[in-house]
C-alpha positions in Angstrom: 0.0 0.0 0.0 1.3 3.4 -1.0 0.3 6.7 0.7 0.9 10.3 -0.6 0.2 13.7 0.8 -0.8 16.0 -2.0 -0.4 19.7 -1.1 -3.5 21.8 -1.6 -2.6 25.1 0.1 0.3 26.4 2.2 -0.3 24.1 5.2 -3.0 21.8 3.8 -2.8 18.5 2.0 -5.0 15.6 0.9 -3.8 12.1 1.8 -4.4 9.4 -0.8 -3.7 5.7 -0.8 -3.2 3.3 -3.7 -1.9 -0.1 -4.4 0.8 0.9 -7.0 2.9 4.0 -7.7 1.0 4.4 -11.0 -2.3 4.6 -9.1 -0.7 7.2 -6.7 0.4 9.3 -9.7 -3.1 9.1 -11.2 -4.7 10.1 -7.9 -2.2 13.0 -7.6 -3.2 14.3 -11.0 -6.9 14.0 -10.1 -6.6 15.8 -6.8 -4.2 18.5 -8.1 -6.8 19.3 -10.9 -9.5 19.8 -8.3 -7.4 22.4 -6.4 -6.0 24.2 -9.5 -7.0 27.8 -9.8 -8.8 28.9 -13.0 -7.2 31.3 -15.4 -9.6 34.2 -14.6 -10.7 36.8 -17.0 -8.5 37.1 -20.1 -6.5 40.4 -20.7 -9.1 41.7 -23.2 -11.9 41.4 -20.6 -9.8 42.4 -17.6 -8.0 45.5 -19.0 -11.1 47.7 -19.6 -12.4 46.8 -16.1 -9.1 47.6 -14.4 -8.7 50.8 -16.3 -12.2 52.0 -15.6 -11.9 51.1 -11.9 -8.6 53.1 -11.8 -10.1 56.1 -13.5 -13.6 56.1 -11.9 -13.1 54.0 -8.8 -16.4 52.3 -9.9 -16.9 48.6 -9.5 -19.9 47.8 -11.7 -18.7 44.4 -12.7 -17.9 43.2 -9.1 -20.0 40.0 -9.2 -18.5 38.9 -12.6 -15.0 39.4 -11.4 -15.6 37.7 -8.0 -17.2 34.8 -9.9 -14.7 34.4 -12.8 -11.7 36.3 -11.7 -8.4 34.8 -10.7 -7.1 35.2 -7.1 -5.0 38.2 -8.1 -7.9 39.9 -9.9 -10.2 39.4 -6.9 -7.5 40.9 -4.6 -7.2 43.9 -6.9 -10.9 44.5 -6.8 -11.0 44.2 -3.1 -8.2 46.7 -2.8 -10.2 49.2 -5.0 -13.3 48.6 -2.9 -11.3 49.3 0.2 -9.8 52.5 -1.3 -13.3 53.6 -2.4 -14.6 52.9 1.1 -11.8 54.7 2.8 -12.1 57.7 0.4 -15.7 58.2 1.7 -14.7 58.4 5.3 
């Protein structure tokens, strides 16, 4: 019996067991795919939103970005929202 710990985040992992090294590798690929981040919005979709947010500090597409955006794009939008909120205080 083979065991493997597959990292899923900084301090997290998934433990899998299999009978052969080949099965462990297949399970690794399966689990890794489940935790893989999506690509987010492509540059053509992202650039106008980013530029508009920078110029207007307006986040009309917030739900789309939070649903489809990459981790970095979500972070950027949250930073703009924070700046917008702090600017009103």
